[in-house]
FIKE-21148 format. One record per residue: x, y, z of N, C-alpha, C, CB in turn; residue in one letter. Coordinates in steps of 0.02 Angstrom, whole numbers, plus 50000, padded with zeros to 5 digits. Glycine has a CB too. Layout:
XYZXYZXYZXYZA/...
//
This chain:
552705507155871552695507555797552155512355774552585500455765M/552325516355724551835521255700551295517755659552175526655657Q/550665519555671550115516555634549805521655587549585513755682R/549555519055531549205523355483548485520955477549565523355412K/548025525555487547315523655489546925528055440547035524555562I/546485524755401546005528455359545325528355394545965525355287I/545005534155398544315534655423543875537055366544265539455486I/543385532955347542985534555288542255535455305543055529055235A/541945540455273541225541555281541065548855293540965537355338G/540425550155308540205557055319539525558155288540705562055290G/539415564155263538765565855233538345570255278538375559455217G/538335568555343537965572755391538385573655454537275569455410T/538195578455495538535579555559538525573255601538205585255597G/537985569255594537925563055632538465557955617537265560055619G/538755558355558539315553955542539985557355553539275551555469H/540015563855539540665567355541540915568455612540605574055505I/540485570755657540715572255725540985565955761540155575255767F/540635560255756540925554155786541595552255754540425548455780P/541645553155688542275551355653542855555555680542205552355577A/542735562055689543255566455715543415564655788543035573955710I/542895562855826543015560755896543455554555899542335559355931A/543355549855853543775543755852544495545655834543485538555800I/544575550055784545245552355765545605555655823545205557255705A/545255560055859545555563355917545765558355970545065568555946N/545345553255981545505548156031546105544056011544895543556042A/546165542455946546755538855921547385542855935546695537455845L/547355549355923547935553755934548105554256009547785560855907K/547575553956050547685554356122548055548156147547005555156160K/547855542256122548165536056143548855535356112547725529956123I/548905536856048549545536156012549665542255968549545529555969Q/550005547255996550065553755961550375553555892550465558356003P/550785548355877551105548255811550685544655758551795544955815D/550065542755775549625539555726549495544355667548945537455758T/549585541755607549445545855547548745544155523549985544655491E/548325549355516547615548255499547435551755434547155550755556I/547105548055390546845550955328546095549855325547195547855265L/545715555155314544995554455305544835553855231544615560555336F/544315549855216544055549655148543305551255151544185542555114V/543105556355112542405558455112542115558355042542335565355142G/541515561155036541195561854971541255569054948540445559554973A/541475570054887541555576954860540905580754865541805576754787K/540955587054886540355591254890539955590454954539915589754832G/540165585754997539795584755060540155588455116539735577155078K/539795589055173540035593455226540695591355259539515594055277M/540875584955253541515582755282542115586255250541595575255276E/542045588155186542615591255150542815597855182542435592255076M/542335600755220542475607155254542615605955329541865611955246E/542215601555361542255600655434542895597155455541655596755458K/543125592255415543715588255435544355592555436543815582255388V/544495596455382545085600855385545045605955443545155604555319P/544435608355459544345612955516544575609555581543605615155522Q/544495602955584544705599355645545445597555643544275592955653A/545775599455587546505598455584546725591955550546785598655652G/546295588755511546475582455479546445583155403546015576855501Y/546825578755370546855578655297546285574355271547545575955272K/545965576655216545425572755187545485572555111544735575655208I/545325566855081545265566455008544545564554992545775561254978V/544295567054936543585565954919543495561054862543275572554900G/542985556854868542795552254813542195555254777542635545154841L/542145553754712541565555654671541035550254684541745556054593E/540625551154734540135545954750539485549154773540405541154804I/538925545954755538275548354779537845542254793537925553154727A/537325543154830536875537554845536335537054792536555538254914G/535915532054798535355531154753534855536754765535015524154763F/534655540254713534185545854720533475543254714534325551354666N/533125543254772532445540354772531935545154741532225538554843R/532075551754746531565556454723531615557954647531635563054761S/532205556954619532275558154546532665552454514532625565054533N/532295547654487532595541454461533105542954406532045536754434I/532985548254365533445549654309534145551654333533155555254266F/534175554154394534835556054420535275549954434534755560254483K/534985543954429535365537854445535715534854384534905532654475N/535635538054325535915535254264536675534354270535755539754204I/537015539254301537745538954306537975535054368538035545954308L/537505532654409537685529454472538155523454464537065527254507L/538005518654418538465512954412539175515154394538215508154358P/539235520254351539895522854332540245525954393539845528154275F/539855529854432540145533154492540385527954543539625537754525K/539985522554551540185517354599540815513854575539605512154608I/540845512254510541435508954482542055513454491541335507254407W/541975519854475542525524554481542745525354554542335531354451K/542265525754599542445526754670542805520654698541825528254712S/542615514654675542965508554697543685508554671542595502254673L/543765510954609544445511254580544865516454616544395512954504R/544565522354629544925527654666545095525454737544515534054667D/544625521954768544735519554837545345514954839544105515754864A/545395510654788545965505954785546625509754781545885501254724K/546635515054739547275518654732547435522954794547255523254670S/546915525554828547035529154892547365524454942546355531954920I/547105518254946547375513454994548085511354975546925507154998I/548205510354910548885508554888549385514154903548885507154812Q/549175520354895549635526054908549765526954982549345532354879N/549235526355023549295528055095549555522055136548615530255122F/549415516055112549625509855148549405509655221550385509255144Q/548745509855234548515509955304548605503155339547795512055307P/548665503355406548665497155445547945494855460549045498255512N/547485499555458546775497855468546335503355438546615496955544A/545715501455423545235506155393544595506055435545095504255317V/544335512055448543735512855489543175515855446543865517255552V/542585512855449542005515655413541495518155462541685510455366G/541285524455455540805527355502540105528255471541055534055527V/540005525655410539365526655377539375532755332538795527255428G/538905533055285538925538455235539225535755171539325544655260G/539155539555117539325537055050540035534455042539215542455001Y/540535537855070541235536055057541445529655094541695541755076A/541045527655143541225521955185541275515455144540695521055240S/540775514355101540735507855066541335506555020540095507555026F/541485511054972542035509454926542705508354961542105514854874P/542845512255013543495511655047543535505055086543595517555096I/543015503355123543035497055161543025491055115542455496655210L/542635491555061542605486055013543305484854983542095487754956R/543635490254963544305489554933544805486954985544555496454906A/544765489355046545235487155099545145479655112545115491155164A/544515477455115544385470455129544645465955073543635469255138Q/544605468355011544865464454955545625463954958544645467554888K/545945469154989546675469254993546925466555061546935476454983M/546465463255097546635460255162546895465155214547145454855153N/546635471255213546805476155265546245475955317546905483455235I/546415475455381545895474855433545415480855433546205474055501P/544765479355440544275484855439543835484555501543845484555375S/543615490555522543165491155579542575495355558543525494255642L/541965493155576541365496955560541115500255624540815492455527I/540955506655620540615509855676539885510855655540955516855696Q/539455506255679538735506555661538365510455715538435499255653E/538115516255695537825520855745537105519355761537885527855722Q/536735516555713536015515755720535825508955746535675517155654N/535195508355770534965501955796534695497555740534415503155850S/534675500355679534485496455620535035497455569533775498655592F/535415492155555535995492855511535785493855438536445486755517A/536145498255403536015499455333536285493855289536315506155312G/536065493755225536255488455179537015487855171535935489555111K/537355493655162538075493455150538445490155208538345500455138S/538275492255269538615489555327538485482055337538415493255389N/537875479855318537725472655324538195468655278536975471255307K/538315471355218538765467955170539475468055198538735471355100I/539695474055219540395474755244540515470955308540545482255255L/539985470055348540055466755413540285459555408539395466855449G/540155456355350540365449355342541125448555346540115446755274K/541495453655324542225453055323542575457855372542475454355254K/542195461955408542505466655455542795462855514541995472055479A/543355465255541543675462155599543275463655663544405464555607K/543035469955667542645472055726542075476555704543095475755778K/541515476155741540945480555727540755483855794540335476555696I/540895490255799540735493955860540025496855853541255499655873C/539585495155900538885497055892538655501755948538445490855891V/538115505455934537835510155982537245507356021537615516455946G/536995501555999536395498656030536475491156041535765500055986Y/536085488556089536085481256098535655477856045535835479356170D/535685471256042535275467455995535475467955922534565469656001G/536135469355909536355470255839536575463755806536925475355837M/536525458155843536745451755813536255449355760536815446455867D/535695452855750535265450955693535535453855627534545453555705K/536035458255632536335461155571537055458955560536315468655575F/537405457255614538135456055610538325449655647538525462055639F/538905446755629539155440855667539275442755741539815438255635P/538945439055785538935440755857539635441155888538515435755895A/540095436955863540755436655895541195442655879541115430255874D/540965447055833541375452855816541065459455838541485453055741R/540485458955871540135464955893540395467355961539375463655897I/540525473755967540695476756031540235482656044541455478956033I/539885482556101539435488056118539855493756149538865485756167L/540005498756109540425504256134540015510556146540985505756084T/539405510756116539035517056115539305521456059539075520656183G/538985527156048539195531855996539585537556026538575534455957N/540125539655992540545545056019540165551756021541175545955976P/540255555356075539935561856086540495567056091539485561856151V/540365572956063540865578356064541075580056136540585584656030R/541725581356144542005582756211541675588656245542745584056205N/541475593756205541175599556239540505597856272541075605256188N/540235591956256539625589856291539795585056349539135586356242I/540235580156336540405575356389540785578756446540835569556360T/541165583956430541585587056481541345594156500542295587356458Q/540725595656485540465602456499540405603556575539785603456465S/540615609456597540575611156668540055616656681541255613456694A/539665618356631539185623856637538625622056686538895625656568V/538415626956727537865625656774537205627556741537965629656840T/536655625056770535995626556742535865634156744535445622756781K/536075637356798535965644556804536335648456750536185646956874Q/536975646556739537375649756686537045648856618538095646956685D/536805642756607536505641056542535875645256529536325633456539A/535445645656579534835649656571534995656956561534365648756632L/535495659356598535705666356592535955667756521536245667956644Q/536335662956494536605663656426536045664956375536995657356406H/535475661556384534915662356337534445667956358534535655756330F/534605671456413534165676856437533515674256465534025681756382G/533555668456499532945665356526532955665256603532865658156499L/532365664256632532295664156705532435657256733531585666456725S/532725657056794532855650456824532285648156870533515650556863D/531725651556867531145649456907530595646356864530865655456947T/530715646056798530205643356753530465636956720530005648556699K/529995632656699530195626656661530395628656590529615621456659Q/530865624856562531125626456495531125620356450531845629256501T/530885621356389530895616156338531415617956286530185615256304V/531805613056263532295614156209532065609956150533025612256231F/531905613356094531685609756033532245610155981531025612856005A/532445604255956533005603955909532865598655857533675602455946V/532965600355794532805595555741533415593655700532275598355695G/533995592855732534605591455693534865597955663534465586255638G/535425597455628535755603655605535345607455553536435601955576S/534895603955518534495607355466533805609355491534435602855406L/533645607455554532975608955579532495603355559532725615655552G/531905603355590531415598155576530745601555562531355593055634A/530515600955500529915604355477529305602655521529765602355405K/529195596255535528595594255572528605596955644528515586555573S/529195596655676529255599355745529115606855744529965597855775I/529435610355697529335617655692528605619555681529765620455636N/528285615955635527585617655619527105615855676527375614055555E/527285610955717526865609255774526965614055832527005602055796A/527565616755838527705621455893527385628255882528455622255902L/527385630455819527165637355803526475639055835527125638255728Q/525955634855826525315636655856525285635855932524775632455825P/525805632755962525805631656035526135637256074526145625156051L/526445642056039526835647256073526415651056125527125652256023L/525815652856106525395656756152525235652756215524745658956116E/525065646356206524915642056263525515641156308524675635156239T/526105640156278526725639556317526805645656363527345638856270L/526735651556334526845657656372526315658456427526835663756325V/525685656756410525145657056460525295652556520524475655056429K/525615646756506525785642056559526455643856591525805634856532K/526745649556569527385651956596527965647056585527315653356670D/527955643956525528495639256506528935642556453528195632556479I/529595641656461530075644756415530275639756360530705647056454Q/530475642556303530665638256246531315640756214530105638056193L/531795636156208532385637356166532265633356102533085635156203I/532245636956045531995633955984532525634455929531335637455961W/532845628755914533315628655857532915626455796533915623855871Q/532825631055750532365629855694532695627055632532015636255676T/533365627955624533675626655559533535632555513533415620055528G/533905632855458533865638655414533175639655381534385638055361K/532875634455351532265635555312531695638755351532035629155283P/531635637355417531055639555455531205645655499530795633955498F/531835647855498532065652855547531645659255545532795654455534Y/531555662255486531195668655481530475668055504531225671355409E/530145662555483529455661155503529395660755578529195654655470T/529855656955610529835655955682529965662555719530355650755703A/530435666455692530605672755725529995677455726531195676155689K/529645677655669529045681955665528505679355712528785682055592A/528415672755715527905669855758528055671055832527835662355745A/528705671255849528905671955920528985679255941529555668255931A/528935683855893529045690955908528645693655968528885695155848A/528005691755975527635694356033527845691156100526895693156023P/528245685756098528385681956159529125681656176528105674956152Y/529495686956160530235686456165530495685156235530545692756138T/530085686756287530325685356355530375677756367529855688556407S/529925673856335529885666656348530175662356292529175664756360H/530165664956231530355660756173530975663556139529765660256121V/531505659456137532135661556106532255657256044532735660756156K/532285660655986532325657155922533035657655894531815660055872V/533315651955872533985651755842533965647555779534505648955892Y/534335649955729534405645855668534825639655684534725649955610E/535355640655722535805635255741536135636955807536345633955685F/536215632155851536525633455916537205630055919536065630855974I/537735633955929538405631055933538555628256002538925636355915N/538265631356054538415629056123537865624256146538465635156172V/537885618156117537365613256132537365611356206537465607056091M/537945611456238537975609556309537555614456351538705609456334D/537555620856333537155625956368536405624456357537325633056343F/536215623056295535505621856279535245615756317535415620956203A/535635610256317535425604356354535365605856429535925598556343Y/535865609356456535875610756528535275615056548536525614256547K/535075619756505534515624256521533845620556520534495630056472A/533805615056484533155611756470532925607256526533205607856407A/532255607356537531935602356580531695596456538531345605456620D/531485598056476531255592956429531535594756360530465592456428V/531735589656322531995590756254531515587556204532715587856246V/531395591256150530995588756094531485587856036530385593656076L/531555581656010532115580455964531955575255911532715578156003S/532315575655855532345570055808532705564255842532715572155742R/532765558555809533055552655841533655549955803532525547155847A/534075554655778534715552555748535165549655802535055558455712G/535635545355782536075541955830536475546755872536545537255794A/536725552155841537145556855878536735560655930537485561855830L/536135562855911535695566455957535545562056018535035568555922A/535395555656005535225551156060535825549956105534975544356032I/536425549156076537025548156117537135554056163537645547056072A/537015560156137537095566156177536575566456233537045572456133E/535955564856216535415565156265535525560256323534735563756232L/535825554456308535975549556361536505552456408536225542856330C/537005555756379537545558656420537285564356464538115561256375V/536845568556437536595574356476535985572556519536425580056429V/535725566456511535175563956553534565568556553535425563056625K/534255569256496533665573556492533045569656470533795579356443K/532455571156502531835568256477531715570656406531225570156524P/531545566056362531515567956291530885565256258532135565456253V/530605569356214530055567156170530355566756100529425572056173I/530375560756072530655559756005530125560555952530985552855999F/530315563955898529905564155837530355561655781529605571455822V/530385554955770530865552355722530725554755650530855544755723P/531265555955613531205557855543531025551555504531865561255515Y/530425551255473530205544855446530525542855380529465545055436P/530895547555348531175546055282531915544155285531085551955235F/532185543255345532875540955351532905533855324533135541355427A/533495531855299533565525155269533325519855318534305523855249A/532935514955292532665509455334532275512055395533225504855357E/532035518255392531685521355449532065520255515530965518355455D/532735521055511533145519355570533025523955630533875519555552H/532775530155618532655534555675532095531955720532485541655651Q/531575529055690531045526055730531315520255771530455523755686T/531735516255739532045510555773532485512955831532465506455723S/532885518255819533315521155872532885523355931533725527155845N/532345527155916531925529855969531585524256009531385534555940A/531325519255974530965513756008531425509956055530665508955956M/532065509556038532555506256082532545509556151533265506556052N/532465516256153532435519856217531725519756247532665527156207L/531225520456205530525520456229530385513856265530025521456170V/530625508256238530515501656269530865500956336530755496256222N/531365505256348531715505156413531455510656459532485505856403K/530885513556441530595519256478531095524956486530355516956548K/531475526156433531985531456434531815536956384532675528456418A/531205537056360530995542256313530275541256292531455542256251G/529975546456263529295546056235529355547056160528815551356268L/528835544856123528865545456050528205548156023529045538656017I/528255552655974527665554755935527845553655862527465562455950I/527405550255825527535549155754527535555855717526995544455724K/527945556255666528025562455628527355565355604528475561355569N/526925560955579526285563355551525755564755605526015558255501D/525925563255669525455564455723525675570355767525375558255766A/526245573255752526525578255798526085584555802527235580355774V/525765586355747525315592055746524745591255796525035593155674Q/524465585255799523885584155842524065581955913523435578855810S/524645578855923524795575955988525295579756031525055569055979E/525675584256000526225587456038525975590956101526585592455993L/525425594756094525185598656150525055594256212524535602356131E/524665588956204524495584856262525105581056290523945579756243S/525515578456245526105574556268526595579156306526465571156208V/526745584956276527235589456306526995592256374527365595256258L/526385594656377526155597856439526035592756494525515601756426F/525815586656476525715581756530526385579256557525285575656504S/526895578956513527565577056538527835582456585528055575956479L/527765588756566528035594256607527705594456676527945600956571L/527085591956680526735592056745526905585856787525985592456734Q/527195580756755527305574356790528025573656812527115568456743N/528165576456872528855576556899529145569456907528875580056967K/528715564756930528955557856942529165554556877528395553656975A/528775555556824528955552656759529595555856732528365553556709L/529665562356740530275565756716530895562956752530225573356728M/530835561956817531405559256855531575552156833531265559356930E/531045548056822531155541156800531505541056732530475537356797Q/531275545356686531585545656619532305547856623531185550356573M/532445552656666533145555056675533595549356698533175560856725E/533365545656748533765540056774533875534756720533435536856836Q/533335532956686533375527556636533815529356577532685525656611N/533755535456552534165537456494534905537956514533905544156464I/535015540056576535705540656601536075534056602535705543656670G/535715528456614536045521956617536285519656548535575516656647T/536035522856495536215520856426536805524956399535615521656379L/537075529456440537615533956416538275530156408537705539856464A/538665532156357539335529456347539815535256338539365524656285H/539985538756393540405544856385541105543456358540455548356452P/541345537156363542025535656338542025531756273542415531756390N/541475532256235541415528356173541995529556125540755529956137A/542215535956119542755537556071543395533756088542895545156071D/543585533556153544195530056173544115522456165544365531756247M/543525519856180543405512656174543465510456101542705510756202D/543195514456055543245512755984543965513355960542785517355942I/544315518755982545005519655961545445513755983545285526255992A/545325511156043545715505356067545595499256021545515503656140K/544975498356000544815492755954545165493655887544055492155943Q/545185499955863545515501455799546265499655804545425508955778V/546585501855858547295500455866547435492955875547575504355925L/546955489455906547045482255916547045478455850546485479455961A/546615480655802546615476955738547165479355691545925477655702I/547485485055709547995487955665548695485355682547985495655671A/548735479855719549395477155739549795475155677549315471055786Q/
//
C-alpha cells in the first residue's frame, strides 16, 4: 500500500540534512512513498529540499527573538496562523504519518497531526531535548534519539536509540587519506588539523586560531580551515604567509575529504557534526556554541567527553586554552588512538534506514 509521509522542520543544515536522509531512506525501502516537506518560509530548507528532489510548502513561522523583544509582537498571531495552516496542509495531503526533525515548522505540524489522531514520530537530535519536543513527546508514537539517557525528557517505552542520520557521501566515502591530502595540496608526512565551525563558521574558533598560525607552521603542522563567510577574508590575509601549511576555505563541500585528511578535528558540537565525527572516527576537540537553545551543544559534547571520546574547551576559554590543548593532543599518540576507538563505538552509520523503518511501522 502506498504511504504518504510529511516531514516537518529545518532552519539549519543540522536539521535539513538528516530530514533529507530520512526521506531518501523511505524511498529506498518503499519507492512509491509520497513525501511532502513542510518548512519555515525564508529559511534554508525552502532551497535545499527542492534541490534534493522533494516538494516543500512553507509556513509563516518564527521563533522567539531573544535579542530584540519588540520583534515578538506578531509572534502569537504567527503561531496561531501557522497552526491553522498546518491543519489545512494535513487535511489536503492526508498523510499516514508525520515526522518532526526539529526547527520552527516542526511544532505546528506535529501539534496539528496529534490533534487529528495521525501518528507522529519525533527525531530528537540533541542530548538535551528542546521545549517543543518535550511537549510533542507526550503524544508521539515513537521518539528516535541520537543519545542515551533521554528518558528524562520522554516516555521511556517510546524511545528508540537510532543515532542521527549522516549524509551518504560521508558514510559511504571511499577516499583514501593520501587522495584527501593531495586534494588540499598538503603533504602526507605532516600532521593535519581540520577546523570547522558549522556552515556559518565559528567566531571564537577562528579568532583563537589566527594567532596560532605561526606556531603551527613552526611545528610543521598543517591546517585545513573552514572559516564561514564572515571571517573568510580576515583568515585568508592572516594565512597568506603560510600557504604551504594553511589552507583557508569559506565552505568545504567535500567534507569526507577534509575528515579523511585530518589527524585531529576542532569543531562545534552540533548533533550533525558529532554524528559525522563518530562515523569517521576522528580525535576531536569540541568548542560548543554556548548560545544554542538550552545550551544543548555543551550537553552533546559532554556526552562524548564523559566516554573519553572527545575533549572540550569552553567557548570563552578557547583563546587562552587552544594552544596547549591542541599541541599536547597532537603529541599524544596513545590518547589520539584511544579517542578514535571510543568515538567509533558511538557511530550509527545506518541511522537513516533505522528511522525510516520506524516511520513506516507507525504509518500502517
